[in-house]
C-alpha positions as CSV (number, residue, x, y, z in Angstrom):
1,X,0.0,0.0,0.0
2,X,1.3,3.4,-0.9
3,X,1.7,6.2,1.6
4,X,-1.0,8.2,-0.2
5,X,-3.5,5.4,0.2
6,X,-2.8,5.2,3.9
7,X,-3.5,9.0,4.3
8,X,-6.8,8.6,2.4
9,X,-7.8,5.6,4.6
10,X,-7.0,7.6,7.7
11,X,-8.9,10.6,6.5
12,X,-12.0,8.5,5.8
13,X,-11.8,6.8,9.2
14,X,-11.4,10.1,10.9
15,X,-14.3,11.6,8.9
16,X,-16.6,8.7,9.8
17,X,-15.7,9.1,13.5
18,X,-16.5,12.8,13.4
19,X,-19.8,12.1,11.6
20,X,-20.8,9.7,14.4
21,X,-19.8,12.3,17.0
22,X,-21.9,14.9,15.3
23,X,-24.9,12.6,15.5
24,X,-24.1,11.7,19.1
25,X,-23.5,8.1,18.3
26,X,-19.8,7.8,19.0
27,X,-19.3,5.6,22.0
28,X,-17.0,7.5,24.3
29,X,-15.3,6.2,27.4
30,X,-17.6,6.5,30.4
31,X,-16.6,7.8,33.8
32,X,-17.3,5.9,37.0
33,X,-21.0,5.9,37.8
34,X,-22.2,5.2,34.3
35,X,-22.4,2.0,32.3
36,X,-23.2,1.2,28.7
37,X,-26.1,-1.2,28.2
38,X,-26.0,-3.9,25.5
39,X,-28.2,-1.8,23.3
40,X,-25.6,1.0,23.4
41,X,-27.5,3.4,25.7
42,X,-25.8,5.0,28.7
43,X,-27.4,4.4,32.1
44,X,-26.4,5.0,35.8
45,X,-24.3,2.3,37.3
46,X,-26.7,-0.2,39.0
47,X,-24.3,-0.4,42.0
48,X,-26.0,1.7,44.7
49,X,-22.7,2.3,46.5
50,X,-21.2,3.9,43.4
51,X,-24.3,6.1,42.9
52,X,-24.2,7.1,46.6
53,X,-20.5,8.1,46.5
54,X,-20.9,10.3,43.4
55,X,-24.0,11.9,44.8
56,X,-22.3,12.5,48.1
57,X,-19.3,14.2,46.3
58,X,-21.6,16.6,44.5
59,X,-23.6,17.3,47.6
60,X,-20.4,18.0,49.6
61,X,-19.0,20.2,46.9
62,X,-22.3,22.2,46.7
63,X,-22.2,22.8,50.5
64,X,-18.4,23.6,50.7
65,X,-18.1,25.4,47.3
66,X,-14.6,24.3,46.8
67,X,-12.8,21.2,45.4
68,X,-10.3,21.2,48.3
69,X,-13.1,21.4,50.8
70,X,-14.9,18.4,49.3
71,X,-11.6,16.4,49.2
72,X,-10.9,17.2,52.8
73,X,-14.4,16.1,53.8
74,X,-14.0,12.8,52.0
75,X,-10.6,12.4,53.7
76,X,-11.9,13.2,57.2
77,X,-14.8,10.7,56.8
78,X,-12.4,8.2,55.3
79,X,-14.7,7.8,52.2
80,X,-13.4,6.2,49.0
81,X,-14.3,7.3,45.5
82,X,-15.0,5.0,42.5
83,X,-12.6,5.0,39.6
84,X,-12.9,3.0,36.4
85,X,-9.7,1.5,35.2
86,X,-9.2,2.1,31.4
87,X,-5.9,0.3,30.8
88,X,-3.9,-2.6,32.0
89,X,-5.0,-6.0,33.3
90,X,-7.8,-4.5,35.3
91,X,-9.3,-2.5,32.4
92,X,-13.0,-2.0,32.8
93,X,-12.9,-2.8,36.5
94,X,-14.2,-0.4,39.2
95,X,-11.6,0.4,41.8
96,X,-12.2,2.3,45.1
97,X,-9.5,4.9,45.9
98,X,-8.9,7.9,48.1
99,X,-10.3,11.0,46.4
100,X,-7.6,13.4,45.3
101,X,-7.9,17.1,44.2
102,X,-7.1,16.3,40.6
103,X,-9.6,13.4,40.5
104,X,-12.3,15.7,42.1
105,X,-11.5,18.4,39.5
106,X,-11.8,15.8,36.7
107,X,-15.3,14.8,37.9
108,X,-16.4,18.4,38.2
109,X,-15.3,19.2,34.7
110,X,-16.7,16.0,33.1
111,X,-19.8,16.9,31.1
112,X,-21.1,13.3,31.3
113,X,-22.1,13.9,35.0
114,X,-24.3,16.8,33.8
115,X,-26.0,14.6,31.1
116,X,-24.2,16.2,28.2
117,X,-22.5,14.3,25.3
118,X,-19.3,16.0,24.4
119,X,-16.7,15.2,21.8
120,X,-13.7,17.3,21.0
121,X,-12.9,18.6,24.5
122,X,-9.3,18.0,23.8
123,X,-7.5,18.7,20.5
124,X,-4.3,17.0,19.4
125,X,-1.9,18.7,16.9
126,X,1.2,17.0,15.6
127,X,4.1,19.5,15.3
128,X,7.0,18.5,13.1
129,X,10.3,20.3,13.5
130,X,13.2,19.6,11.1
131,X,15.8,17.5,12.7
132,X,13.6,16.5,15.6
133,X,11.1,13.8,16.3
134,X,7.4,14.8,15.8
135,X,5.7,16.0,18.9
136,X,2.0,15.6,19.8
137,X,0.5,18.5,21.7
138,X,-2.8,18.1,23.5
139,X,-4.8,21.0,24.7
140,X,-8.3,21.4,26.2
141,X,-10.7,23.5,24.2
142,X,-13.6,25.6,25.6
143,X,-17.1,24.1,25.7
144,X,-18.2,26.5,23.0
145,X,-15.8,24.8,20.6
146,X,-17.0,21.3,21.2
147,X,-18.5,19.5,18.1
148,X,-21.7,18.4,19.8
149,X,-23.5,18.5,23.1
150,X,-26.7,16.6,23.6
151,X,-28.7,16.7,26.8
152,X,-31.1,13.8,26.7
153,X,-32.9,14.3,30.1
154,X,-34.9,17.3,31.2
155,X,-33.5,17.2,34.7
156,X,-30.0,17.0,33.3
157,X,-30.4,20.6,32.1
158,X,-30.5,21.7,35.8
159,X,-27.4,19.7,36.6
160,X,-25.7,21.1,33.5
161,X,-26.5,24.7,34.6
162,X,-25.2,23.9,38.0
163,X,-22.0,22.5,36.5
164,X,-21.6,25.7,34.5
165,X,-21.9,27.8,37.7
166,X,-19.2,25.6,39.2
167,X,-17.0,26.2,36.2
168,X,-17.4,29.9,36.4
169,X,-16.7,29.8,40.1
170,X,-13.6,27.7,39.6
171,X,-12.3,29.6,36.5
172,X,-12.4,33.4,36.7
173,X,-12.9,35.7,33.7
174,X,-9.2,36.4,33.2
175,X,-8.4,32.7,33.1
176,X,-11.3,32.0,30.6
177,X,-10.0,34.7,28.3
178,X,-6.5,33.3,28.5
179,X,-7.8,29.8,27.6
180,X,-9.7,31.3,24.7
181,X,-6.5,32.9,23.4
182,X,-4.5,29.7,23.8
183,X,-7.1,27.6,22.1
184,X,-7.5,30.1,19.2
185,X,-3.7,30.0,18.6
186,X,-3.5,26.3,19.1
187,X,-3.9,25.5,15.4
188,X,-0.9,27.7,14.7
189,X,1.4,25.8,17.0
C-alpha cells in the first residue's frame, strides 16, 4: 500500500468518526458511575454504592463550594471514591480509591455527569520540526468549541447549569480569556 493510500484511509476513518460524533452516536469512554447497556444506551451504574459516592461528592461540593473542601471532607470521613480502570490487566474494573484534588476536578469538569454528550474537549496537533522527532501537543478546548452537546434528560439541564456555575466559580474571567486565546492560537502551534 502506498503512503498516499494510507493517508486517504486515515482521513476517511477520521471523517466517519467525526460524523458519528456529530450525531451523538460515537461511544466515548464513560466515567465511574455510568455503564453502557447492551443496546448502546448509557445508564447509571446499578451499584448503589457507586451512585451514593458520586451523589455524596456533588452534595459535599455544593455545600463547601470548593474542590479542596470536598476532598478534605472525604478524607476526614475516610470515604473512598470509585474510579474505572481504562488500561492494564484490570481494564473496565471499578476500583475504590482515596479522592484526590485532581480526581475531584476531573469529575467536576466532566460533562457526562451533567447529562451532556461532548466530543472534542481536547485537540491533538502534531508538530514537526526539522531535525527532531514529531511532537504531539494536546490542549483542552472551551465548551463553545466542542463539536456536539446533547442533553437527553430534562432534569439533566439543571445539573448542566449547576456545573456551568461551578466552572465559572472555579475559573475566573481572566483565566477564561487566557484559555480562549490559547485555544484560538492552538492551530498555529
